[in-house]
N, C-alpha and C positions, 0 to 999 in steps of 0.2 A: 363820354358815351362812346360806344363801339363803332369803329369805322366799318362801312359797308363792306360785305364779303368780297364783292367784285372788285374791289379797289384798295387792295393792300399797300400800294405804292403811295398812297396819299398819307401815310403815317410819317409825320415829321420827326427828325432827331436833330437836336442842336448840340448841346455839349456831349451827347453820346454818340454823335455822328461818325467818329472815327476813332477806333481804338489803337490802330497800328498805322504808322505813318507809310509803311510799305507792306507788300504781300509776303506771307510767310507760311510755313506748313508745319503741322505736327505729325511726325511719322513715327512708327513703331516697327520694330523687327524681331522676329522669332519669338513673339510672346506666347508662353505656355503657362497653363495653370493646372494643377492637380489636387485632387481632394484625397486626403489619407482616410481610411476606413479602420477605425479602432478595432472592430470585431475580429477582423482577419488580417490586419495590417497590409492591406493592398492599396493600390492607387487607382484613381479614375481621372483620366484626362478630361477636362472641361474644355480647355482652348488648347489648340495643337498648332504650334509653330505659326501663329497669325502675324502677318506683316501687312503694311498699308501706310497711306498717307491722307491726311486731311487738310485742305487747303484753305486758307482764309478767304472770306467773302462767298464761300460756297456752303449751302445747307447740306449736310450728309446724313442720309438716313441708313440706319443699321437695321437690317431685316433678317428674318429667319423664323422657322417654327419654334414652338415652345421647347426649351431644353437646348437650344442651339448654342447658348452661350453669350447672348447679346448683353444682358445686363452685367454678366461676369466680366465682359470685356470693358465695359465702362468702368466697373469697380476697379479693375486692374489699372487702367489708363489714368484714373483720377488719383490713384494712391490710397484708396479707401481699402484696397485688398492688397497685402504685401507678402504674406506667408505663402510658401510653396509656388512662387511666382518666379519666371525667368524671362529674360528678354531685354530689349533696349527701348527706351523712349528718347525721342530727339525733337528739337526745333531747329529747323533749317540745317540739318545734318549734325548739330552739335548736341551730345549727349546732355539731357536735362539733369540738373543737381536736385536733391530732394527739396531743398528749402525753396528754390525758384519754382519748382513744380507746384508747390503749394500756394504760390502767389499768383500764377498766371493761369492756373486751371481751377475752374469751379465745377461742382457737381450737383445736380439736381435730382434727386432720387425719385422713383415712380410715386411712392407714398409721399403726399403733400404734408409738410411738417409746418405748422403754423401755431401761433399762440391764440387760441380762439377768443381770448378776453380783450385782445387789442383790435382797434379799426385797421383797416388796410392801410390808411395813411400813417397810423402809428406804428404799424409793422415795418414800413419803409424808413420811417424816422429813426427808429431804434437800429435798424440795419445800418443806417448812414452813420449814426453815432459810433458803432462798432467798426465799420470798414473804411470810413474816410479819415483822413489825418485831422488831429485836433487843431492843426494851424488853419484849416478851413472854417470860417465862421458860421454860425447858426443860420444866418440869412442866406448864404450860399448852399448849405446843406438843404434847407427847406426849399429852395428854388430846384435844386437837383431832384427832390422827392416828387415836386409837382410836375417837373417835366417828365420824369419817369411814370408817373400816374397817366399822363397823357399819351406817352409812347406805347404803353401797354394797354390802353383803352380802359383804364380803372377809375377815371376821374368821377364817374357817376355814382360809384360805390366806395369812395374814399373814406366815408364817414360810417360805413358798415363794419360790423365786428367781423373779423376774419372767419370765425366759426360759422357765420350765416351767409357768406358769399356763395355763389354757384360754383360747380366744379371747374367750369372754364376760368372763372375768375380767380380761383384758388391757384390753378396751375400757372396762370400769368404772374400772379402775385409771388409764388415761390420762385419764379424765374427772375422777377424783378428784384428780389431781395439779394441774389447773387450779383445782379447786373450792375449793382451800385459801385462796386468796387473796380469796374471796367476790366473784367478778366479777358485775356487774349483768347482763351479757350473755355468753352462752355459745353459741358456733357449733360445731356438730358435724357433721363431714363423714362421712356413711354409718356411724353407730356401730353398725349392726347387720349390716354386710357381712361375709360369710364365716362367719356364725354359724348354728347350727340354729334351728329355730322356737322352741324353749323358751329358749334363750340370748337370742335376739333380743328376745323378749317381756320378759324379765327386765331386759335392759339398758334397753329403751324404758320400762318400768314405773318404774325408778329414775329415769331422766331426767325423766319426767313429775312425779314427786313433787318433784324439785328445782325444776322450773318453777313448781309450785303453791305454793312458798314465796316468791315475789315475783321471781323472775329472768325475764329474756327469754331463752328457750332456742329456737334454731331449728336443725334438723338436716335434712340430705339423707337422704331415706328412698327406697330403690329398691324399688318394688313391695312394700309391706306386704301382709300377709294381713288378713282382716276383723277378726281378734282384735287385732292390733297397731293397725289404723286406728282402732278405738274409743279408744285412748289418745291420739290426736292431736287437738288441740282445733281448730287452723286448718291450711289448706292454702294452699301458694303454688306453683302449677303452672306450668311452663315449656314452651315448645315452640320450639326453635331460637333462643333467647336472648329470646323474648318471653313475656310474662305472658298466660295464658289464664284463670287464676282465682286469686283471693286472698280468703279469707274462711273462715267456719266450715266444718268438714268435712261436716256434715250438710246444708248447703246446696249443696254443689257439684253434686249430681245434678239439682236442681231448676233451676240456673242453666243447665247444659248444655242441659237439655230445652227451655228457652226459645228456644234457637236451632236446634232440630230435631235435637239429639244426645241421643236418648233411650237411657239405660243399660237394657239388658235386666235383668229382675228376677233372674235367676240370676247376674248378673255381680257381682264385687267392684268396688265404686266405684273402688278405687285402680287396678285393672287397666284399667276403662273409661277413666279419666283419661289413662293412659298411650296407649290407643289414639287418643283424641282429640288428644292432643299429637303423635301420630306421623301425623296426617293431612296431605296435601299442603297446603302453604301457600296454594294457589290455591283450595282447597275454599271454597266460599261460606259455609257455616256457620262454619267456623274463622274465616274473615276477619271476619264480623260479630261473633263472640265476642270477637276480639283488639280490634276497634274499641271495643266496650263497656268492656272492661277497661282500655283505655289512655286513657279519656277524662280521667283525671287527670294526663296528661303536661303538665308546664308548659312554656310557650315559652321561658323562660329556661333556657339550657344553659351552666353554668360551664365554664372552660376546664380545670379539674382537679377531682379527687375531694375533695369535702367539707371537707378538713381545713385549718384554719387554724393558723398558728403561735401557740401559746399563750404568753401572758406571766404566766399564773397559776403562781406558784411552789408553790402548795399540792399540785400533783400531782407528786410525785416519782417518777420512772420505776423506780427500783430501791428494794427494801426495805432492801438492804444497801449499804455502801460498798464500794469496788473491793477494799480490803484484806479486809473481811469475806468478800465473794464468793470472794476468792482462797483464804482459809482453808477454806471450805466445799468448794470445788471440789478442793482438795488432799486433803482427807479422802475425799471420794468417790472420787476417782480411786485413791487408795491403796487402798480397800477392794475396788475393781474389779479392781486389778492383782493384789492378793494372792490373789484367787480365779480369776483367768484367767492363769494362769502359762505356758500352753502355748507362747505366742509367745516369751516370754522364755526359757523353757528351751530351745526349738528354736534360738534365736539363739545362745545360749551353746555348745550342743553342736555346732553348725555351726562356730563360731569355733574350738573346741577341735580338732575333726576336721581343719579346713584347716590349723591351726597345726602339729599333729603331722605331717601329710603334707609340709608345707614344711619342717618340721625335719629329717625323714628325708632329703629330697632335698637339702637344703642343710647337712647337719650338719657343724659344726666349721669353717666357712668364714670366720668372723669377723675372725681374724688372719692368714689365709693370702694372701700376696702373689700366689701363683700363681693363686688363685681369686677375685681381687678383683672380676671381672666377675660371676662367679655370686653373690658376695655382695651386689653392687649390685642384682642382680635380685631378691634376697630383700627389699630395701627397696621396690621397686615393687610386688611381689606382695603385701606387707604392706599397702600402701595400697589396692590392688585389693579385698582381702578385707574390709577395714573399710568401704570404699566400698559394696559390693554388699550386705553384711549390713545395714548402717545404712539405705540407701536403700530396699531391699524392705520392711524392717520399718516404715519411717516411711510409705511408700506405702500400706500396709495399714491405718495408724491412722485417718487422716481419714475414709475411706469408711465405715468402721464406725461412727463417731461423728456423721457430718455430719447425718443427719436429726434426731437428738436435739438436737444443738448448735443447728442452725438454728432449730428449733421452739422450744426453751428460751429462745434469745436474743430471738426475735421477741415471745415472751409475757412478756418483761422479767423473766426469771428472773435473769439476769447480764449484764454487758457483755462485749463482744469482748475488751476489754483484760484483764479478769480471766480469761477462758477461755484466752487466748493466753499470758499469764504462767504460768498453771497447766501448760499444755501443755509449755512450755519447762522448767519445774522438774521435771516428772515424768520427761520423756524424758531429761534429763541423767544421772541415776544408771545408767539402763540402758545409755547410750552408753559412760560410764566404765567399767562393769564388763565388758561385752562386748568393748570394744576393748582394755582392759588385759589381759584373759584371753589375747587373741590374741597381741599383741606382747610379752608377757612370756615366754610359751612360746617363740615364735620366737627371741627375743632370747637366751635361755639356751642353747638347744640348737644355735644357729648360732655360739656363742662370741663374741658381740659383746663390746666391752670392757666390764667390769664396773666403771664409774666413775659415781658418781651424777650428775655433770653431764651425761654423754652420756645416760643413762637417762632423766633429767628433760627434757632438751631433745627427745630422740627421742619420748618419750611426749607431750609438749606438741603436737608436729606432729601426731601420729597423732589425738589428741582433737579438734584444731581442723579437721583434715580429715574426721574422723567427723561433726563438728557441721555442717560444710558439707553432707556427704552427707544427713544427717538433716533439715536445712531443706530441701534441694533435694527429698527424698522428700515432705515435707509439702506443698511447693508444687505438685508434680505431683499428689499425691492430692486437693488441694483444687481443681484445674483439670480433671483428666481422670479417666476411668474407671480401675480397676485395671489392666486389660488394656494399656490405652494407656499408663498411667504407666510400666509395665515396660519396653515397647518404647522409649519416649521416653528413659528413663534409660539404655538401652544406647546409643542413638543420641548422647546427651550425652557418655557416658564414653569412647567409641571416639576421637572427634576429641580430646578433652581429653587422653586418654592418648598419643596419637600426638604431640602437642606438649607433652609432659612434660619434654623434655630428656633422656630415656633412649634413645628410639628415634631421634629426630633432634636431635643435639646443637646447641647455639646457634651453634657456629662452622661447621656445615655447613648451616645453614638458609638458604634463598633469601630475597630481598628480600620476597616475598610471604608467605612462611611465618613469617618472623621476628616480625611483630606478634602472630601467634597465640600465639607462645610467651609473650608478656607478659601474655596475658590468661587463660591455662589455669591453673585452680586447682591441677590435678594437678602442673603444673610447679613451683609454689612449695611444695608439700608435698614433692615428690620432692627438690627442692633443699635444703630445710630438713633432711630426713632424712639426706642426704649430708653436709651440714655437721654434724649431730650426731654422726654415726658417724666421719667422717674429718677433721673440722675441728677448731678448738680446739687447734692445735699437737699433733696426736697423733704418737707417735714412729713410726719406720719399722716396717713390718710383718715378720713372720717369712717367711723364704724356704726352703721345704724342697727346692727344686731348686737346680742350680748357678747359675742366673742368673734373676732375676726383675725385669723392667723396671719394674713398678709397686711395687716394695719402697719407693721413696721416694714418699710419698703426694702430694707437689706435682706429680709427673709425671702422676698419675691424675687429679688435680683440674683439671689443664691440658687433659688428653685429653677430659674430659666437660665442658669450658667451666666449670670451677668454680674459684674462686668468682666468679660473675657478680655475685650480690648477696651481701650479708652475711646471717647467720642472722636478725638483727633485722629486716630488710627483708622476708624471706620470711614472718615472723610477721605484719607489718603487712599484706602482701598477702592472707594468709589471713583476718586479721581483717576487712579491707575486703570480702571475699567473704561472711564471716558476716553482717555488718551489711546488706549488699545483699539477701542471700536472707532474712534475717529481716524485713526491711520488705517484700519481695515477698509473703511468706507472710501478713503481717498485711493488706496490701491484698487479697490474694486472699480471704482469709476474710471481710473487710469487703464485698468485691464479692459473695460468695456469700449474705451475709444480705440484701443490698439487692436482688438480682436477683429477678425474679418467679418 
């Protein structure tokens, strides 16, 4: 249960009691960040030569009006933002290497990123699996999790799903996830935003206790009330990307008064700081205050931010190997999938419904020479259904996970390689089951030949085509919003279908259109399906009429320009598309991690 508001000192810390055996400080010098405008190729300075130091054992509050650069500063210090950044980052005066900075600095963003299908305790347990050394046994890890639940006041909701906890509990849980690895520096972006006064105080009280045990903790605080302000040891106040105060909270009002900025007795000092930061930059008092604060700006301005390439092998980026990461990811994803079955059930039911409708419309056409064109339409409809159910499902997967994936990856939980492999392994069973349900129903009721060779070859084409659709959906989902992904998927499918060989046979294609037939993945899937059903020396079809021109299958194959390629070449072309899209998805996810 939560500790009483008035007694935050009663929160015990055992193994988390001390992170550093000695005091240390995180300092930064001449940190600047500019945004490039593509339309006119100009630059806007968001951070302007910021310098400062945050000491261990003290809670630092970063304040300023909207647009002052508070969150941007944390993004830069955490290493989440690297492009167009200059300056230096140091610990105890020693420049911090890139590898070491990722080990000792954790960053919790304003938007809480939790897996809603996991309980609070399970969330911490999986975080412990990723962040703690595999040499630590499970008993010790569970003890660490239980202790952290108590430290953060989350014991009472340990068995509650993370998607159902209150805002304050979610904030504390997100902090606890990073606290498991005992980072020396914790950067928190507005940990109290969206919370009521009581919950905000509780979160801040817990954060202060964590800082008091030897960590550097800096957090963006937007307009704290007087009670919350008492918990903050030091303030760092920004105004339009420039520093106007850095120092103990109790000395801020005195510093402002030295420059003619007197805080009324009835005012909350935090509110007055925001008023000062919102003054016109040409205000003489504000200009003199800034000049005083910026006396420590160094003349030297390095071309890039702080990080040197470290050759120190003692700082291992991940606690687990790629294989160990993969195992934990598979367990976690399986747990989430077993609890969030709505999308999977919907996909199966939609496939069954479309399969039954198709079966009724094309019932018993499989061996009827008089309805061979209708039966061929069944094949292309089968591909369309697999495409749209697979791509729409995949388009929705990444946007739901993207925030958690990017944050966990940047905070060194696991590598992109492990996440990507886990995603592929998890998506395959769903694809196989949903696609098999569809084509087996259609295959049976439309009376396709019940021969294991044809069933197997047809199933292989459907599954490979479904995997192409799945990868295309993941690619679009990682590049675009959900709405745009759906529209683009239609935009891709229409021309790909037009040049599938069903609507425009290869023999009728013009010189301009013919090359498109050789790059359409739908064409190779359709051709492979036709080979599976009508190829491999299938005997002549039944003819219920007096005369059926296509009773001899070689006439039909010539009519639709088959065989243009052998079945093996169709599979090879589909495999090529799979490899191409899998590579594109990997590069897209890698770009997503690296982009600011």
